[in-house]
N, C-alpha and C positions, 0 to 999 in steps of 0.2 A: 764676685764678693767685694763690696765696698767696705773694707775692714774698718775704716774710720766711722762709717755710719753704724756698723755693728758694735764697735766699742763705745760709741755714744749711747747706744741702747743699754749697754752694760753699765756705763756711768750713771745714767738715769735710774737704772734699777738699784744701784747702790745708794743713790740719793733717796730713793723711796724707802730703802731699808733704814736709813738714818732718820727719816721722818717717822717711820713705824716705831722706832725706839725713842721717840720724842727728843731726839738730839737736834732735829731741825723742825721748823714749823711745817704743818701740812699745807697742801695746795700751793706750793711754790710753782712759779711759771718757768718751765725749762726751755722756753723758746730760744733764748740766746746762748744756751749751752752748746759748745762745739768741741769736737775732737779733731785735731789736725796734726800734720807733721810739724815738729818744732822748727823754728827758724834756723837753729843751729843743730845739726845732726848729733853733735857731741852731747847734747842734753838728753837724748833718748830717741825713741821711735815714735811716740805719740805725745801730744800735749793737750790738756783740756783747760778751758777758762772757767769751769763750773764754779769754783770758789769765788772768783773775781766778780762774776755777774750775779751770783745769788747771795753774796754776803750782806748787802744792804737790805734786801727784802727779808732775809733771815734774821736780821738784827745781830749779826756777828762780825768779827774781824775776818777779812779774807783768809789770813794765814791760819786762824783757828779752824775755820770751816775746811780749809785745804787739808790740815792735819787729820781731821776726822775722816775725810773722804779717802785720804791716802791709806789710812788704817784698813779700810775695806778693800781698796784696789790692790794692795800689796799681796793679798792672799789669793788673787785670781789665778786661774790656770793660764799658763803661757807668760805671765808677768814675772820677770826676774827682779825688777826694781821699780819702786814708786817713790817719787820724791817731790818736795815742795821747793819751788824756785822763786826768788824775789818776794813780792808782796803776797803771793798766793797762787801762782801758776803751778800746775801739776804736770810732771813729766813721767812717762812710763817707758820702760825698756822691756822688750819682748825676747823670749828665748829663740835661738836659731831655728829650732824645729818648727816654730810657727811660720817662719819665712820660707822654709823648705816646702811647707804645705801650700803656700801661695804660689810657689814656682810650679808645683804639680798642677794646681788649678789652671794656670796659664797653658801648660802643655796639653791638658785634657780638653780645654775649651777652644784652643786654637785662636784664630783671628777674631772669633766671637767674644773673646775675653773682654770684660768690661761692659758688655751690653746688659741692659737692665729693664725693669718694668716701671721705672720712675714715672713715666708719662701716663701709664695705665690706659693706653689707648685713646687718650683725649685728642680730639681733632684740632689741628693747628694749620692755619693758612699762612704760608710764607710767600709774600709777593715781592718780586725783585726784577730788576732790569726795567721793564715798563717804560722804556724810552719812546718818544714820539716816533711813529713809523715813517720817518722822512729821510732815512738814509741808513747806511751800515753802522754797526756798533763801533764805538771808538775804544781806545785803550782805557779811557776813563770809565766807560760803561763796564769794562771787564771786572773792575773791583767790586761793584755792587753785585754783578752776576756771580762771582766766585764766593763772596761773603754770604749771599743768600742761599746759594746751592750747598755750601758747606754747612751752614746753619741748619738747613733742612735735613741734611744727612745726620748731623749731630743729634737733632731732636728725634729722628727716627730710630737712631741707635739706642736711645734710652727709653723707647716705648711709646712715643707719641705717634699718632696717625697723621702724617704730614701730607699736605697738598701744596705743590709748587705752582705758583700762579704768575701770569704775565698780564698786566692790564694795558690794553691797547688804547692809547690816547688818540682816538680817531674822530673826535667830534669838534675840534677847535679849528681856528683859522689857518693853522699851520698845514693842515692837509689840503686846503685849497691852494696854498702856495706850492705844495708838492704836485698837485694836479696840473697847475699851470707850467711848472718846470718840466714835468713829464710830457706835456703837450708840445713844448718847444723841441724836445728830443724826438718826439713822434714826427714832427715836421722835418727835422733833420734826417731822420731815417728814410723819409720819402724823397730825399734829394735836395731839400731846400738848404741854402746857406743861412744859418741862423745868426752868424756873427758872434759878437761878445754876449755872454749871458747877461741879461739886464739885472741891475741892482734889485735886490729883494727876492730873487729866485735862487734855487739851489744850484750851484755851479758844478758839482761833482760829476765825474765821468760815470759814476755808478748808475745814473739814469739813462745812459745811452742804450743799454740793453733793454730797459723798460720801454723806451720809445720804439726800438726795433721789434720787440715782441708785440706791441700794440699794432704796429704797421703790418706785421705778418698776419695778425688775426683779422683786422678790420680794413686793411688796405687804405684808400684815401677817403674813406667815409666821413671823417671828421674835419677834413681840410676846409671845406666851405661852410661848415655848421657854425651856429652861434655859440658863444661861450655857455649860455644857459643850457644848450643841448649837450655839449661835450663835457662840461665840468663834472657833473655827477658820475658820468661813465669813467672819465680819467681818474677821478678821485678814488673810486672803488678799485679800478685796475692797478693804480699806482700803490695804493695801500697794500693790496694783496701781494704785489711784486716786492715791496719793501719788507713785508712780514716774512715772505719766503726767504729773502736775503738774510734777515735777522735770525730766523730759525736755523739756517745753515751755519751762520757764524756761531750761534750758541752751541750747536751740535759739535762744531770743531773744537769748542772749549770744553766739551763734555757735559753741557747743560741741556737737559731734556725736561721741559716743564709739563705739568699735567693738564693745566687749564690755561686757555687764552681767552680773556674776557674783553669784550668790546665796549668802550664808553658810549659810542654812538648807538649801539643796540640797546644798552641799558637805558639811555635817555629816551629813546623811541618807545621803549616798553613801559615808560612811566616811572622810572626809578626816582627821579627828582620829585615827582608828585607824591610818591610814597614818603619821602623825607618831609615834605611840607605837611602832609597829613599827620604824620607821627609827631612832629614838633608842635603843630597847632593843637592837637589833642592834649598835649602836655603843657600848654600855655607858654611856649618858648619862642613864639614869633611876635614881632611887633613892627610897626612902621615908625622909623625914627631917622635922625640925622646924625651921621658919624662925625666925630671931631677929626681935624686934619691929622696926618701922621705925626707921632710924637718924635721929638729929637731931630727932625730934619724938615726942610722946607716942603710944603705941599706941592704936588705936581702942578704944572701950569694950567692944566685943564680941570683942576679940582675945584669943586664948588659945593657948598652945603646944599643937600637936597634930600628929600624924604626917600628912604629905601626900605625894602623888606629885610629885617634884621633878625638874626638868631641870637638868643641870650647866652652867648658863649661864656661871658664872664661868670655866670653861675656855676660853670664847670671847670674853672681854673684858667681860662684864657685871659689875655690882657685887655682885649676890647671885644665888643659884640661884632658879629660878622655879617656882611652883606651876602645875600643869596641871589640878587639880580643885578645886572649891569644897567647902565643908563639906557641902553638900547632895548632893554626888556629881555635879553638873553640871560641864561643862568651863568653865575660865576663858576670858575673852576672849583671853588670850594663846595658849591652845591652839588656838582657832579661827583666830587670825591666823597662827599657824605653819602650820596646815593650808592656809590660802589661799596662802601664799608657796611652800610645797612644791608645791602644785598649779600655780602659775604656772611654777615651774622645770621641772616635768615636762611642761608644755605647750610647752616650748622657749624659755623666757626666762631665760637666764643673767644678763642685765642687767635689774634691776628698779629702778624709781624710784617712791617713794611721796611724794605731796604731802599733808602733814597740817597740821592747825591747830596753833596754839601750845600748846594744852592736851595735845598728845600728846608733849611733850618727854621725858617719862619712859619712852616706849616705844622710843626710838631704840636704846639700847644692847641692850636685850633682843631686839628684832627682828633687829638685825644679828647678834647671837649665835645666834639661832635659825636664820637663813638659812645662816650659816657651818656650823653643825652639821648641818643637814638636807641640805645640798648637798655636804658634804665639802670645803668651801672653794671649790667651783666656781661658786657663785652670788654675784653682786655686788649688794648692796642699798644704794641711796642714799636717804636720807629728807630731804626739804626741808620745813622747818617754816615756815608762814606766820603771821606775827604779826598782831595784831588790826588791824582797820580801824575808825577812829572816824568816823562819819558826822556831818557838820556842815551847817549852813545859815547863811551869813553869820557864821561863827565860832562859832555856838552848836550844841551837841551835839543831834542828833536821836535821840530815844529810843524813840518809839512808832510802831506801825503800826496803822491801823484794822482792816486785814484779819487781821493775825496776832495782835494783842493785846499781844504782849510784845516784838516785834522788827520791824525794817524789812526787808521782803522785797526780794530781788534784782530781781524784776519791777517793783516800784514805782520803783526807782532807774533801771532801763533805760528805762522809759516816760518818765521825766522828762528824762534827759540823753542817752540813746542808747547803744547797745551799744559803739560805737567809743570813746567817751569813757571808759566804764567799763573797757574792756580796756586802753586806753593808760595811764590813771592807775594802774591796779593794778600796772603794770610800771615805774613811775617810782622805785620804791625796791626795794632788795634784799629778798627774801622774808622774811628774819629781822629786818627793821626795821619798827617800827610805821608806820602810814600814816594820815594824815588825808585824808578825802575830803569836800571842801566842795561841796555841790550847786550853789552859786552860782559859785564860783571856777572850777570845771572847765569851765564853758561860757562864761566870759568871753572876749571877743576882746581878749586882753591878752598882751603878750610875756612876762608872768610865768606864763602858762598853757602848760605844755609841749605839750599837745595842739594848741592853736592855733599855737604857735611852729613846730612841725614841719609842720603842715598849710599854714601860710602860705608856708613855703619851697617846698613842692610846688606850691602854687597860683601863686606868683610865676613859677616856671619855666614852668608851663603857659600862663600868660597871655602871657608874652613869645613863646613858640612860636606861640600863636594869632595874636598881633599881627603876627609876622613873615610868617605865611601870608597875612594880609590886605594888608600894606603892601609886600611884595616879590614882585611878579608872577613866577610860574614857579619860585620857590624850592623845592628838594627837601628836605623835612624828614624823609625816611625815615632812621632811625638809621644804617643801613649807608652811605647816601649821606653823612651827616654825618661818619662815620668817615673818609671820604676827603678831608675838608676839610684845609686847610693849618694843622695844629694848632701848627706852629712859631710862629704869630702870637700864641699865648697866652704872652706873655712877662711879664705883670704878676705881681708876687709873690703877690697875692691869688688869681689864677687858678691859678698853679702850686701854691699851698698847698691849694686846693680839690681839685685833681686828686690830690694826695698823700693827702688825707684820704679821698677816694673809694676809692683803691687799697688802703686799710687794711681795707676791708669783708670780703674773704675771710678775713683773719687774725682779725678780730674775731668773725666768724661761727663759725669753728672753735674759737676759744678759749672763747667763750660756751657752745658745745655741750659741750666737754670738761669745763668747770666746772659744767655744769647751771645756768647763771645767765642766763636770758633778759633780766633787767633791763639787762644790759650793752648790749643792742641799743637800749634807750631812751636811754641815755647817749650812745651813738654817734650816733643820729639827731639828738639835740639839738645835738651838736657840728657835724654836717654842716649843719644848719639855720643855726646861728650863723655858720658860714663863708660860707654863701650870702647871708644877710642883710647881713653885713659888706661883701661885695663889691657887693651891690645898693646899699647906702648910699654906698659910695665913688663909684659911678656917678652918684648923685644930686648929688654935690658936684663931681665931675670928669667933664665930658661925654665925654671920650675913653675913659673906662672903662665906658661904658654898653654893655649887651648888644646893642642895635640901633644901628648906625651906618650910615645910608643911603648915605653917601659912601664907606664902606669895606666892600664886600660880602664880601670874603674874611675880614676880621676878624670880621664879623658871623656868618658861617657857623661859624667856629671857636668863637665864644662860644656859639652855639646848640648846638653839639655838646656843650660843657661843661654847659649847662643840661639837655640831654636825658640826659646821664649822671647828673646829680643826681636827675632824675626816676626813673630806673631804680633807683638805689641806695636811695632813700627808699622806693620801691614794694616793693623786695625786703625791706627791714626791716619795713615795715608788714604784709607778707604773713606774716612770722613771728608778728606780733602778732594776726593775724586782723582787721586794720583796713583799711578801704577807703581808698585814696588819693583826694584831692579834686582836682577840676578847677579849682574856684574857690571862694572864700569869700564868703558873702553876709551 
């Protein structure tokens, strides 16, 4: 139950009632009306901006409209107080029984609490990672992988039909460089001293195994062959080898994608031709000359020349975009347009791409391309993930023995564990830079958000285990706990924690609609903080402890609250792909 959404419907109903009484004009637009938690909990439990956003179209002063609406809301069931604040904000306070009802909902729903049908089964394609298949994933790739995977889980949790996709960039010149690098390691595997890796090839040790595998399969077959003969074979072999490595790295991170699409296969199947046909039919292609790049000197090899251009400026881009290079090959943009048209034709009107920060210049052009190719029916959101700075004890970590020039994702997972990597990657909004300190992220410190949330979960579980040991015959089944006398939860900290847990459905839907999984991390931290605060109060005031042997009914009610905390934290961690902990060691 998203109680804020439900109360919004109630507010809208009361506004309609005022319209029916001719106290408000009819046909008001309620789109901007919201019901949310007030910024200051002292003001109440719910707040609505209805009077503020409707006053002008209603031809009234905000406070006058607010007073009229408060007169309606004050008589509602569960509302103990309705008041006007400031120029016209409305605050509502709800009776305790209402909140006890929400606690019972959580206990009856379990970890499924908060799931909804917001998405109504709409198909969504979330594409993430999609790095060039030229080596293992780096710690930088981890952020996009986690953000994309958590976003996919978030959307699925609120009723979207989600497909997780990886786009293999296997059609560019970088895969030829990969093939030549793998060929060098192939010769090495056959006993040749290859010396220093030449400039321009990939130097990492990860290609040693690729070379050995090819030697084991084909022997010395390619040693005397010309590059024209071995290059396509090495390209295919090396790409498959790298994709196998990438899949293993993703699996170690807990990322399992549904679809792997090949750029090379798409181009060979006429994907770019489909783009040209579509744009030509809509009169969106022409041959023209692009101006030099704005705000910076043109490249040395730049010269004005006729090119095949897409009218991207008609769809919000800064300039029109070239679809062919000077050598006649397709631009990367043409291939990317083909890929998005293919996704749309596969039944994905909603597309989300999770890119690295270096793709910032692609946002406007890709949005323009999707809008043009789908006649405005496709919706593309691009999430840019800023850089991750890997540190150890505050010092930047720059090198990897295995990769030569970067730190691999697998090295980080092996050191701190996948759950830590996943959680930390979501503790900042995707467009903010992130420091990842290998020592701090595993500290058992309240300054470590992973430990802080895990400790809240572990504390709840430890009390529940202790109750089972010390209270003979106690029934800790969640449904049984839901039948406890919850009216005994009268302490302000207990009620505050219940109210915070009841915000989970709203937070879940809001994070999904905004495509911002980091909001879940912030919420879990706040829930953990509320639980720790109540725990600490019990340490100083014995009557507030969760287990009171002489007060069995109070104890059952408080155990019900702890179990609800367990469920909500578990639900949030499920979005993250992080395992809840039973105890911290």
